MIROTOR-226671 format. One record per atom (N, C-alpha, C): residue in one letter; atom name; z negated, x negated, y negated. Coordinates in steps of 0.2 Angstrom, whole numbers, padded with zeros to 4 digits. Last residue first. Example, Ala and Ser with C-alpha at 12.3 -4.5 7.8 and 13.67 -1.06 7.14 Angstrom:
<pts>
+----+----+-------+-------+-------+
! aa ! at !    c3 !    c1 !    c2 !
+----+----+-------+-------+-------+
!  S !  N ! -0035 ! -0064 !  0011 !
!  S ! CA ! -0036 ! -0068 !  0005 !
!  S !  C ! -0039 ! -0064 !  0000 !
!  A !  N ! -0039 ! -0066 !  0028 !
!  A ! CA ! -0039 ! -0062 !  0022 !
!  A !  C ! -0039 ! -0066 !  0016 !
+----+----+-------+-------+-------+
</pts>
This chain:
<pts>
+----+----+-------+-------+-------+
! aa ! at !    c3 !    c1 !    c2 !
+----+----+-------+-------+-------+
!  X !  N ! -0796 ! -0580 ! -0051 !
!  X ! CA ! -0795 ! -0587 ! -0052 !
!  X !  C ! -0801 ! -0591 ! -0051 !
!  X !  N ! -0799 ! -0566 ! -0049 !
!  X ! CA ! -0800 ! -0570 ! -0043 !
!  X !  C ! -0798 ! -0578 ! -0045 !
!  X !  N ! -0796 ! -0560 ! -0062 !
!  X ! CA ! -0803 ! -0560 ! -0059 !
!  X !  C ! -0804 ! -0565 ! -0053 !
!  X !  N ! -0782 ! -0562 ! -0063 !
!  X ! CA ! -0787 ! -0565 ! -0068 !
!  X !  C ! -0794 ! -0566 ! -0065 !
!  X !  N ! -0778 ! -0554 ! -0052 !
!  X ! CA ! -0777 ! -0561 ! -0052 !
!  X !  C ! -0781 ! -0565 ! -0057 !
!  X !  N ! -0783 ! -0541 ! -0056 !
!  X ! CA ! -0786 ! -0544 ! -0050 !
!  X !  C ! -0784 ! -0552 ! -0050 !
!  X !  N ! -0775 ! -0539 ! -0068 !
!  X ! CA ! -0782 ! -0539 ! -0068 !
!  X !  C ! -0785 ! -0543 ! -0062 !
!  X !  N ! -0762 ! -0540 ! -0062 !
!  X ! CA ! -0764 ! -0545 ! -0067 !
!  X !  C ! -0772 ! -0545 ! -0067 !
!  X !  N ! -0763 ! -0528 ! -0054 !
!  X ! CA ! -0761 ! -0535 ! -0051 !
!  X !  C ! -0764 ! -0540 ! -0056 !
!  X !  N ! -0765 ! -0519 ! -0064 !
!  X ! CA ! -0770 ! -0520 ! -0059 !
!  X !  C ! -0769 ! -0526 ! -0055 !
!  X !  N ! -0753 ! -0519 ! -0071 !
!  X ! CA ! -0759 ! -0521 ! -0074 !
!  X !  C ! -0764 ! -0522 ! -0069 !
!  X !  N ! -0743 ! -0514 ! -0061 !
!  X ! CA ! -0743 ! -0521 ! -0063 !
!  X !  C ! -0750 ! -0523 ! -0067 !
!  X !  N ! -0750 ! -0503 ! -0049 !
!  X ! CA ! -0748 ! -0504 ! -0056 !
!  X !  C ! -0748 ! -0511 ! -0058 !
!  X !  N ! -0746 ! -0507 ! -0032 !
!  X ! CA ! -0750 ! -0504 ! -0037 !
!  X !  C ! -0747 ! -0505 ! -0044 !
!  X !  N ! -0742 ! -0505 ! -0015 !
!  X ! CA ! -0740 ! -0507 ! -0022 !
!  X !  C ! -0744 ! -0503 ! -0027 !
!  X !  N ! -0747 ! -0513 !  0000 !
!  X ! CA ! -0747 ! -0507 ! -0004 !
!  X !  C ! -0745 ! -0510 ! -0011 !
!  X !  N ! -0748 ! -0522 !  0011 !
!  X ! CA ! -0742 ! -0522 !  0007 !
!  X !  C ! -0741 ! -0516 !  0002 !
!  X !  N ! -0759 ! -0523 !  0019 !
!  X ! CA ! -0755 ! -0517 !  0020 !
!  X !  C ! -0749 ! -0516 !  0016 !
!  X !  N ! -0765 ! -0535 !  0015 !
!  X ! CA ! -0763 ! -0534 !  0022 !
!  X !  C ! -0759 ! -0528 !  0023 !
!  X !  N ! -0765 ! -0536 !  0000 !
!  X ! CA ! -0764 ! -0542 !  0005 !
!  X !  C ! -0762 ! -0540 !  0012 !
!  X !  N ! -0766 ! -0523 ! -0004 !
!  X ! CA ! -0761 ! -0527 ! -0007 !
!  X !  C ! -0759 ! -0533 ! -0002 !
!  X !  N ! -0778 ! -0519 !  0002 !
!  X ! CA ! -0772 ! -0515 !  0003 !
!  X !  C ! -0766 ! -0519 !  0001 !
!  X !  N ! -0787 ! -0529 ! -0003 !
!  X ! CA ! -0786 ! -0528 !  0005 !
!  X !  C ! -0779 ! -0525 !  0006 !
!  X !  N ! -0787 ! -0525 ! -0016 !
!  X ! CA ! -0785 ! -0532 ! -0014 !
!  X !  C ! -0783 ! -0532 ! -0007 !
!  X !  N ! -0793 ! -0513 ! -0015 !
!  X ! CA ! -0786 ! -0513 ! -0018 !
!  X !  C ! -0784 ! -0520 ! -0016 !
!  X !  N ! -0806 ! -0516 ! -0010 !
!  X ! CA ! -0801 ! -0512 ! -0006 !
!  X !  C ! -0794 ! -0513 ! -0008 !
!  X !  N ! -0810 ! -0524 ! -0021 !
!  X ! CA ! -0810 ! -0527 ! -0014 !
!  X !  C ! -0805 ! -0523 ! -0010 !
!  X !  N ! -0811 ! -0514 ! -0031 !
!  X ! CA ! -0806 ! -0519 ! -0031 !
!  X !  C ! -0805 ! -0523 ! -0025 !
!  X !  N ! -0822 ! -0506 ! -0026 !
!  X ! CA ! -0815 ! -0503 ! -0026 !
!  X !  C ! -0810 ! -0509 ! -0027 !
!  X !  N ! -0832 ! -0516 ! -0026 !
!  X ! CA ! -0830 ! -0513 ! -0020 !
!  X !  C ! -0823 ! -0510 ! -0020 !
!  X !  N ! -0832 ! -0518 ! -0040 !
!  X ! CA ! -0831 ! -0523 ! -0036 !
!  X !  C ! -0828 ! -0521 ! -0029 !
!  X !  N ! -0836 ! -0505 ! -0045 !
!  X ! CA ! -0829 ! -0508 ! -0047 !
!  X !  C ! -0827 ! -0514 ! -0042 !
!  X !  N ! -0849 ! -0504 ! -0039 !
!  X ! CA ! -0844 ! -0499 ! -0038 !
!  X !  C ! -0837 ! -0502 ! -0040 !
!  X !  N ! -0855 ! -0516 ! -0045 !
!  X ! CA ! -0854 ! -0515 ! -0037 !
!  X !  C ! -0848 ! -0510 ! -0036 !
!  X !  N ! -0848 ! -0525 ! -0059 !
!  X ! CA ! -0853 ! -0520 ! -0056 !
!  X !  C ! -0851 ! -0518 ! -0049 !
!  X !  N ! -0846 ! -0542 ! -0060 !
!  X ! CA ! -0843 ! -0535 ! -0060 !
!  X !  C ! -0848 ! -0531 ! -0056 !
!  X !  N ! -0849 ! -0555 ! -0062 !
!  X ! CA ! -0854 ! -0550 ! -0065 !
!  X !  C ! -0851 ! -0543 ! -0065 !
!  X !  N ! -0842 ! -0565 ! -0056 !
!  X ! CA ! -0840 ! -0563 ! -0063 !
!  X !  C ! -0844 ! -0557 ! -0066 !
!  X !  N ! -0849 ! -0566 ! -0044 !
!  X ! CA ! -0850 ! -0571 ! -0049 !
!  X !  C ! -0847 ! -0570 ! -0056 !
!  X !  N ! -0843 ! -0554 ! -0039 !
!  X ! CA ! -0850 ! -0554 ! -0040 !
!  X !  C ! -0852 ! -0560 ! -0045 !
!  X !  N ! -0831 ! -0558 ! -0036 !
!  X ! CA ! -0831 ! -0553 ! -0041 !
!  X !  C ! -0839 ! -0553 ! -0043 !
!  X !  N ! -0834 ! -0566 ! -0025 !
!  X ! CA ! -0831 ! -0569 ! -0031 !
!  X !  C ! -0832 ! -0565 ! -0037 !
!  X !  N ! -0838 ! -0556 ! -0016 !
!  X ! CA ! -0843 ! -0561 ! -0019 !
!  X !  C ! -0840 ! -0565 ! -0025 !
!  X !  N ! -0826 ! -0549 ! -0014 !
!  X ! CA ! -0832 ! -0546 ! -0017 !
!  X !  C ! -0837 ! -0551 ! -0020 !
!  X !  N ! -0820 ! -0559 ! -0006 !
!  X ! CA ! -0817 ! -0557 ! -0013 !
!  X !  C ! -0822 ! -0554 ! -0017 !
!  X !  N ! -0828 ! -0560 !  0005 !
!  X ! CA ! -0828 ! -0566 !  0001 !
!  X !  C ! -0825 ! -0564 ! -0006 !
!  X !  N ! -0826 ! -0547 !  0010 !
!  X ! CA ! -0833 ! -0548 !  0007 !
!  X !  C ! -0832 ! -0555 !  0003 !
!  X !  N ! -0813 ! -0549 !  0014 !
!  X ! CA ! -0814 ! -0544 !  0009 !
!  X !  C ! -0821 ! -0545 !  0006 !
!  X !  N ! -0815 ! -0558 !  0025 !
!  X ! CA ! -0812 ! -0560 !  0019 !
!  X !  C ! -0813 ! -0555 !  0013 !
!  X !  N ! -0822 ! -0550 !  0033 !
!  X ! CA ! -0826 ! -0555 !  0030 !
!  X !  C ! -0822 ! -0558 !  0024 !
!  X !  N ! -0812 ! -0541 !  0037 !
!  X ! CA ! -0818 ! -0538 !  0033 !
!  X !  C ! -0822 ! -0544 !  0030 !
!  X !  N ! -0803 ! -0550 !  0043 !
!  X ! CA ! -0801 ! -0547 !  0037 !
!  X !  C ! -0807 ! -0544 !  0033 !
!  X !  N ! -0812 ! -0553 !  0054 !
!  X ! CA ! -0809 ! -0558 !  0050 !
!  X !  C ! -0807 ! -0555 !  0043 !
!  X !  N ! -0814 ! -0540 !  0060 !
!  X ! CA ! -0819 ! -0544 !  0058 !
!  X !  C ! -0817 ! -0550 !  0053 !
!  X !  N ! -0801 ! -0528 !  0055 !
!  X ! CA ! -0804 ! -0534 !  0060 !
!  X !  C ! -0810 ! -0537 !  0056 !
!  X !  N ! -0800 ! -0512 !  0053 !
!  X ! CA ! -0801 ! -0518 !  0049 !
!  X !  C ! -0804 ! -0523 !  0054 !
!  X !  N ! -0800 ! -0499 !  0058 !
!  X ! CA ! -0794 ! -0503 !  0058 !
!  X !  C ! -0794 ! -0510 !  0055 !
!  X !  N ! -0813 ! -0495 !  0055 !
!  X ! CA ! -0811 ! -0496 !  0062 !
!  X !  C ! -0805 ! -0500 !  0062 !
!  X !  N ! -0821 ! -0503 !  0041 !
!  X ! CA ! -0817 ! -0498 !  0044 !
!  X !  C ! -0814 ! -0500 !  0051 !
!  X !  N ! -0836 ! -0506 !  0035 !
!  X ! CA ! -0830 ! -0510 !  0039 !
!  X !  C ! -0827 ! -0504 !  0043 !
!  X !  N ! -0843 ! -0503 !  0020 !
!  X ! CA ! -0840 ! -0500 !  0026 !
!  X !  C ! -0835 ! -0504 !  0029 !
!  X !  N ! -0858 ! -0507 !  0012 !
!  X ! CA ! -0851 ! -0508 !  0012 !
!  X !  C ! -0849 ! -0506 !  0019 !
!  X !  N ! -0872 ! -0504 !  0001 !
!  X ! CA ! -0869 ! -0503 !  0008 !
!  X !  C ! -0861 ! -0504 !  0007 !
!  X !  N ! -0883 ! -0516 ! -0006 !
!  X ! CA ! -0877 ! -0511 ! -0007 !
!  X !  C ! -0874 ! -0510 !  0000 !
!  X !  N ! -0897 ! -0521 ! -0014 !
!  X ! CA ! -0894 ! -0520 ! -0008 !
!  X !  C ! -0889 ! -0514 ! -0008 !
!  X !  N ! -0896 ! -0533 ! -0028 !
!  X ! CA ! -0897 ! -0526 ! -0025 !
!  X !  C ! -0894 ! -0525 ! -0018 !
!  X !  N ! -0892 ! -0544 ! -0034 !
!  X ! CA ! -0899 ! -0543 ! -0032 !
!  X !  C ! -0901 ! -0536 ! -0030 !
!  X !  N ! -0878 ! -0543 ! -0033 !
!  X ! CA ! -0881 ! -0544 ! -0040 !
!  X !  C ! -0889 ! -0542 ! -0039 !
!  X !  N ! -0879 ! -0538 ! -0017 !
!  X ! CA ! -0874 ! -0539 ! -0023 !
!  X !  C ! -0878 ! -0538 ! -0029 !
!  X !  N ! -0881 ! -0540 !  0000 !
!  X ! CA ! -0885 ! -0541 ! -0007 !
!  X !  C ! -0879 ! -0542 ! -0012 !
!  X !  N ! -0876 ! -0527 !  0011 !
!  X ! CA ! -0876 ! -0534 !  0008 !
!  X !  C ! -0880 ! -0534 !  0002 !
!  X !  N ! -0876 ! -0517 !  0026 !
!  X ! CA ! -0879 ! -0519 !  0019 !
!  X !  C ! -0878 ! -0526 !  0017 !
!  X !  N ! -0863 ! -0508 !  0033 !
!  X ! CA ! -0867 ! -0514 !  0033 !
!  X !  C ! -0870 ! -0515 !  0026 !
!  X !  N ! -0856 ! -0497 !  0044 !
!  X ! CA ! -0859 ! -0497 !  0037 !
!  X !  C ! -0864 ! -0503 !  0037 !
!  X !  N ! -0841 ! -0495 !  0053 !
!  X ! CA ! -0848 ! -0498 !  0053 !
!  X !  C ! -0850 ! -0498 !  0045 !
!  X !  N ! -0833 ! -0481 !  0060 !
!  X ! CA ! -0834 ! -0486 !  0055 !
!  X !  C ! -0841 ! -0488 !  0055 !
!  X !  N ! -0827 ! -0480 !  0077 !
!  X ! CA ! -0832 ! -0478 !  0072 !
!  X !  C ! -0833 ! -0483 !  0067 !
+----+----+-------+-------+-------+
</pts>
């Protein structure tokens, strides 16, 4: 069963889901990525989406539009 966890993001309580197939280590890494996006002042909905995309690129070897790779790379510098 998926876990729903609350985190503070841009001074708001937001819910993030840890999926069954996601280990604690990978989930914590995804949260780290989201926290980097928080420092860039990215809105929650977009940061959550980009965190999932980063996860899929990194761990599931998914392919996306090259513009998305460039955007993620620039935001995570």
